[in-house]
Structures are given as structure tokens and as C-alpha cells.
C-alpha positions in Angstrom: 0.0 0.0 0.0 1.1 3.5 -0.7 0.7 6.5 1.5 -1.6 9.3 0.3 1.5 11.3 -0.7 3.1 8.4 -2.6 -0.2 7.8 -4.4 -0.3 11.5 -5.4 3.3 11.4 -6.6 2.7 8.2 -8.6 -0.4 9.6 -10.3 1.5 12.8 -11.1 4.3 10.7 -12.6 1.7 8.7 -14.5 0.1 11.8 -16.1 3.5 13.3 -17.0 4.6 10.0 -18.6 1.4 9.9 -20.6 1.8 13.5 -21.8 5.4 12.7 -22.8 4.4 9.6 -24.7 1.4 11.3 -26.5 2.2 15.0 -26.5 -0.9 16.6 -27.9 -3.7 18.8 -26.8 -6.9 16.9 -26.0 -10.4 18.5 -26.4 -11.4 17.6 -22.8 -13.4 20.6 -21.5 -13.0 22.7 -24.6 -16.1 21.4 -26.3 -17.9 24.7 -26.6 -20.9 23.0 -24.9 -21.5 24.0 -21.2 -21.0 21.1 -18.8 -20.1 18.6 -21.7 -16.6 17.2 -21.4 -14.2 14.4 -22.3 -12.3 12.8 -19.5 -9.7 10.2 -18.7 -10.0 8.1 -15.6 -7.7 5.5 -14.1 -7.5 3.7 -10.8 -6.2 0.4 -9.6 -8.8 -1.7 -11.4 -9.6 0.0 -14.7 -9.0 2.8 -17.2 -11.8 4.7 -18.8 -12.3 7.3 -21.5 -15.5 9.2 -20.9 -17.9 11.8 -22.1 -19.7 13.4 -19.2 -22.8 15.5 -19.7 -23.4 17.4 -16.5 -25.8 20.1 -17.6 -27.9 21.5 -14.8 -31.0 21.3 -16.9 -32.1 17.7 -17.1 -33.9 18.5 -20.3 -30.7 19.8 -22.0 -28.6 17.0 -20.6 -31.1 14.4 -22.0 -31.1 16.1 -25.4 -27.3 16.0 -25.7 -27.2 12.4 -24.5 -30.0 11.3 -26.9 -28.3 13.0 -29.8 -25.1 11.0 -29.3 -27.1 7.9 -28.6 -28.9 8.4 -31.9 -25.4 8.1 -33.5 -24.5 5.0 -31.5 -24.4 2.7 -34.5 -22.0 5.1 -36.4 -19.9 5.5 -33.3 -19.5 1.8 -32.8 -19.0 0.8 -36.4 -16.7 3.6 -37.4 -14.9 4.7 -34.2 -15.2 2.6 -31.0 -16.7 -0.7 -30.1 -18.2 -1.6 -26.8 -19.3 1.9 -25.8 -21.5 2.1 -22.7 -24.3 4.6 -22.7 -26.0 5.6 -19.4 -28.5 8.4 -19.4 -28.8 8.6 -15.6 -25.4 7.9 -14.1 -25.2 8.7 -10.4 -21.9 10.1 -9.2 -20.5 9.4 -5.7 -21.7 12.9 -4.8 -25.3 11.8 -5.7 -25.4 14.1 -8.7 -27.0 12.6 -11.7 -25.3 13.0 -15.0 -25.3 11.3 -18.4 -22.2 9.3 -19.2 -20.8 7.6 -22.3 -17.7 5.6 -21.9 -15.4 2.8 -22.8 -13.2 1.0 -20.3 -10.3 -1.4 -20.0 -10.3 -3.6 -16.9 -7.5 -5.5 -15.3 -5.0 -2.6 -15.3 -3.7 -0.5 -12.4 -2.2 3.0 -12.2 -0.2 1.8 -9.2 1.7 -0.8 -11.3 4.1 0.8 -13.8 4.0 -2.4 -15.9 0.5 -1.4 -17.0 1.3 2.2 -17.9 2.1 1.7 -21.6 -1.1 -0.4 -22.0 -3.2 2.3 -20.3 -1.5 5.1 -22.3 -2.2 3.3 -25.6 -5.8 2.6 -24.6 -6.2 6.3 -23.6 -4.7 7.5 -26.9 -6.7 5.1 -29.1 -10.1 5.6 -27.5 -9.9 9.3 -26.8 -8.6 10.0 -30.3 -11.5 8.0 -31.7 -14.1 9.8 -29.5 -12.7 13.1 -30.5 -12.8 12.2 -34.2 -16.4 11.2 -33.8 -17.2 14.4 -32.0 -15.6 16.6 -34.6 -17.5 14.8 -37.3 -20.9 15.3 -35.6 -20.2 18.4 -33.5 -22.6 20.7 -35.3 -25.5 18.2 -34.9 -24.6 17.6 -31.3 -24.4 21.3 -30.4 -27.6 22.4 -32.1 -30.4 21.9 -29.6 -32.9 23.0 -32.2 -32.4 19.8 -34.2 -34.3 17.0 -32.6 -33.0 13.4 -32.5 
């Protein structure tokens, strides 16, 4: 087991190593849609690439989610397989968001032997999600166009 400080240091080293292996600017929070973001997540059991839709308005959150869900076949056939869609995902804070993600299990941020595997997973999946987003960005952003 690592102390809290050792865990923080290890995670910092992990993210620095990832940025060095794949030095590029990711879209992440710069989607031009309020409370709509791309995220990386890793712990000692899994790695995930996520789209979180956290809009305060349940109606707008649902519209954004359903727009992407309407493109699910295209997303899976042309970009990423095994994408999970959850319209009402409850965070530990009890906040309900919409989440779309893909994950790799059986990896650990605490074990450096998994880092390259996680880095490659992050790069491949986030790059694919971004390409999908850029291709359908106008449709996703336009709340006047119904699904």
C-alpha cells in the first residue's frame, strides 16, 4: 500500500509520462458546450475514456445524450466498439449526469508495468471519441435539431 503522498506522486508521474508519450492537446473541457466534457479516468482496477454530460437542466442533458445515442451505430461501427451509454449515471456525490464511456479492466495505475497499455488505450479511445465528436459536432451542439 502507498501513502496518500506516494499515491499523489505516482499519479503525477503517470500523467507526466502519458503526456510525454502522447504530446498533444486533447479537447477535454473545450467542447464549446457547457458542462459537456471528455475525461480520462484510471484507478487500480480500470482505465476509462468518458464523455460526461453534466448540464444542470435535465432536459438539455437528456437532449445532448440522446443526440449522441442516436449516432451509436455510427460511433460503434466507425470509431469505437463496446461503448457504454448511461442516461442517468449517479456520481458518488449523488449528482445525476449522463455518461458515455469505454473501459479497459485489469489494469492499475499503481503498477508501472501497465502504464504503456493504459497510455495506448487512452490515446486510441480518446482520439476515436474526438474524431467522432468533430465529425458530428454541429449536430450535437444544435439543440434545435431533434434526434
